[in-house]
N, C-alpha and C positions, 0 to 999 in steps of 0.2 A: 426417464428410462422408458423406451417404447414398450407397450403392452399389447400383445396380439389379440387378446380376447376382451378388449375394453367394452365392446358392445354388450358383452354378457353382464356387465355391471350396471347397465342402464336402468333396469327395474329396481335394484336395491338403492341406487342413487335417488330415484324418484320417491321411493318409499321413505327413505331417510329425510328427504326434503319436506315431504308432506307431514311427517311426524314433527319435524322442527317447527313448521308453520303452525300446526295445531297446538303444540305445547306453548309456543310464543303467544298465540292468541288467548289460550286458556290462562296463562300466567298474567297477561296484561289485564284481561277481564276480571280475574279473581282479585288482583291487586287493586284495581279501581273500585270494585265492590267493597273490599276490605277497608279502603280509605274512606269511602262514603259512610260505611257503617260505623267506623271508629269515630267519625266526627260527631255522631249523635248517640253513641253508646253511653248509657247511663244518664243521658240528658233528656230522656223522654218524659216519663211520669213516675212518680212514686206510687207504691202499691195502693195508697189511699185515694188516688185520683182515677177518674174514669178513663176508659180506653179512648184514645184520640185527643186527649187534653195535651196541648203543647206547653202551656204555662198555667199557673194558678195563683190564687190569692188566698192566704190563710186569714180567716176572720176569727180572731182569738178573743174569747170572752175573758175580760179582766175585771169582772164585777166582784163585789166583796165576798160573794159565796165561793169564789175560786181561790183556794189556798191550801196549804198543808199537803197531805198525800196526793191530792188531785194534781199537784204540780208534776208528779212523776209521769203521769200520762201525757201531759203537755210536752214535757221534755222528750219523751219517747216519740211522739208524733213529729216534732220539729227535727229530731235527730234522724228519723227515717227519711224525711224529705231531703235533708242535707246529704245523707249517705247515698241517696239515689241520684244526686247531682241535679236536682229539680230546680229549674228556673222558677222563681217564686216572688210573690209580693206579700206584704204583711199589714194587716189592719187589726188594731186592738180597739175594743169597744167596751163600754159599760153603759152609762146613760147617753154618752156621746161616743163618736168613733174618730179614730186618728189613723191616718195612713203613714206607717213608719217606713215601709219599703215599697216602691212601685213594682208592678209586675215585670217579669223578666230580669229581676235582680239576681245576681249570682248567688248560689247556695251558701257561699261563705259569709255573705251578708246576714243570712238568717242564723248562722251558727253562733254569732255573737250574743244572741238572746238566750241560748240554751243554758248557760251557767246560772241565770236567774231562777231557773226551775229545778236546779239540782241542790240538794241539801248541803249546807256548809258544815254541818255537824248534826249529831243526834242527841237529844236530851231524853235518855232512856230509850224508848222505842219511838219517840216523837221526832220527826225531822224538823230541823230549824233552817230557815232560808234567809238569805241576805235581803236587805231592803232593796226594792226595785224603783226605778225612776217613775213608774206609773202608779205607785202607791197613792199618790195624792188625788188621782181622779177615779179611784175605785168607788163604785156606788151601786145603784140598782142595775137591772139587766134589761136592755132594750135591743133584742137580737135583730130586729128590723133595721135599726140604725147601722149595725155592723155589716149586714148583708148589702144594704144600699151602698155604703162606702166601698165595699169590695166590688160590686157591680160597676159602679162609676169608674173605679180604677181600671178595670178591664176595658171599658169603653174608651177611656182617655188614652190608654196605651195602644188602642187599635187592634186588640187581639180578637180574632174570630173564633178561635177554638180554646178559649180560656175556661177555667173551672174555679169553683169556690170550695174551700174546705172550711167548714164551720167547726170550731173546737169550743165546746160549751157544755155546761151542765144542763142546758135547755130549760132552766127554771126562769122563764120569761115573765116579765111584768104583765099583769092582766090588762093594763091600759095599752099595751103594745100589740095586742092580738089583731086589731083591725089593720094596722100598718104592716104587720107580719104577713097577713093574708095578701095584701096588695103587693108586697115585695115578692112573694112567691109567684104571683101571677106574672109580674114583670120578668122575673128570671126565666120562667117557663116560655114566655113569649119571645124572649131574646135567645132562647136555646142555650142558656148557661147552666150546665149541670152543677148540682150542689151535693157534696158529700159531707157527712157529719160524723165527727168523733165525739160520742157522748162521754162526758166526764162524770161517770157514776150517776147518770141521770135516772130520775124516777121513770117507771114503766109508762105512766100516763103521758109524760112529756115526750118520751120516745115515740109513742103511738101517734101523738099529735103531729110530730115532724115527719113521720112516715106518711101521714095523710097529706101533708103539704108538699113533700118532695119525692114521694115514692118509697116503696119498701126497700129498694136497692140503694137508697141514699145513706143508710146507716152503715158505717164501717164495722165489719164483723169483729166482735170483741176478741175472737181467737187469735187475731194478729198480735195481741198483747199477751205476754207471759209474765205473770207476777211471781215474785219470790216472797219469802217470809217478811222481808222489809218493804214490800209493796213497791219495789222498783219494777220497771217494765223493760222488756227487751225491745230492741229497735224494730221499726217497721221496715222491711226490706223492699227494695225495688226489684223489678223483673231481672232475671239473669240474662246476660248478653249472649244467648245461645247462637244467634246468627253470626256474631263476631267470632266466637270460638270455632264454629264450623268452617267459616271462611279461612280462618288462620290455619286450621288443620289441612284444608284443601290446598292452600298455598304451599305448605311444607311438603305435601305429597307430590305436587307438581314440580317443585324444585328438585326433589329427589329423582323423579322420573326424568327431568331434563338432564341431570348429571349422569344418570344411568344410560340413557339412550343416545345422548348427543355429545358424549365425551369423545375426544380424539383417540384414535387407535394407537 
């Protein structure tokens, strides 16, 4: 149908076209950012790992002094890493060290070890744990051996931004002190950060490891919440605020697209 004042609609048509182009670009850009963020959401680092760590290795002390209620803190730490979807490796050590999981293993692989640190029942107020496959090699404590195995695992995997999480009561053998000092120097030279979860460690041992790895190496005990049964709450990873904000922006842009670009 002929329209006599078609030229009068020229500016509204241009304005509508510009709004459509801007909304389309904003939607495409937001969706792309949302997709990229969602790929890594929850797969960065657990709260116990330093900023910038892409993957890590847990060096878990399985010496004879690690047992009973101490297991609850071990379970809490492992569960926190699994819940944060942290790519992880696992080294267990006593007098010697064993690599059970290589770095960049999926978090589900670590989850299979958690039941060994959860009581199967209670005898009065004393937790009772099931027998573990590593009971046979429990012995003395040589922390340098565990740290060395974790460092070698990171190098072997070719990780440039790896970290080590030492989970131990820090009651190291006196004969291990020289090797521990050397290993601390190697880790510092290779820029491998170390974080430490002390398993009810003595103050003198905590101070020794602070001197070796820095005051910031000790994980703040406040991330653990104990109940009367000495169970610990999980260590949480960072909230995906970027993902949530981008999701909200996408919803608003879609609503705006329907509001301003709908057919008359």
